[in-house]
C-alpha positions, 0 to 999 in steps of 0.5 A: 241133315246128315252125311253119313260121310261126314266126320261125326262120332254117334250114340247110338241108341237103339229101340225093338220094338215087338208090336210092330204099331207102336211108336215112341213117343217123348219119354224115348226120345227125352230119356235117351238125350238125358242119356247123352248129354251126360256123355257129350259132357265128356265129348263135345263131338257126340252126336245123338242118334234113335233106331227102332225098328217101329215108328215116331210121334211127330212131337219125337220128329219136332224135338228132335229137330230141334236138338239136331238129333238124326232119327232113323225107323222104319217110315221115317226120313222118307229117304234113309228109313229102316225099310229101305235101308233093308231093302237097298242092302238086302238085309234081311233078317232071317225071322222072315222066312215063314219056313221056319220054326220059332226053335228053326231061327233060335238055331240059327241065330244061336249061330250068328246066322241073322240076316237072309245073306249069313244063312245062305253062303251057309253049307246045306249040310250044316244048317241040318245038323244044327236045326236037326231038320231034314234036307228036303226042309231045309233046302224049302229054307234056303229057298224061299230065301233066295225068292228073298234077296234075288226076285224082282218083287221082294217089296210083295214078300215081305208086305205078305209077310209082316201082314201074316205077324202084324 
């Protein structure tokens, strides 16, 4: 339905939810659509794209299809959903590392280290300094990060991590 390579302008609304089981319902898309209509009146070339880290109800999907709204969720659309985009591009967030505490995540994020690939580009000494971890702890984090990026069984790792937090 949508070609990302077309010359289109999108207003992208992102909905983040802590609970993996949460589904965005019609209220979500109706609020987004109302804001979009206000902007579209000023620029008729705009399109709406609603993105979430969880799921959409079937009503939201039907509404989006009727009003030509692009949707991206953890499992929708069947191709190019969020899970596939993360996997294909290897854009794993640092928050999936099981060897890190909340305090370590906060330190990493404070220094714009959001993705595993961001972490792996940094010097281990720098990570030690910003996290107050010792060399062995930092090495453990880097080893886990490398496994996530370079092992062939990435889906299994993500599943284990998701089960841990659900």
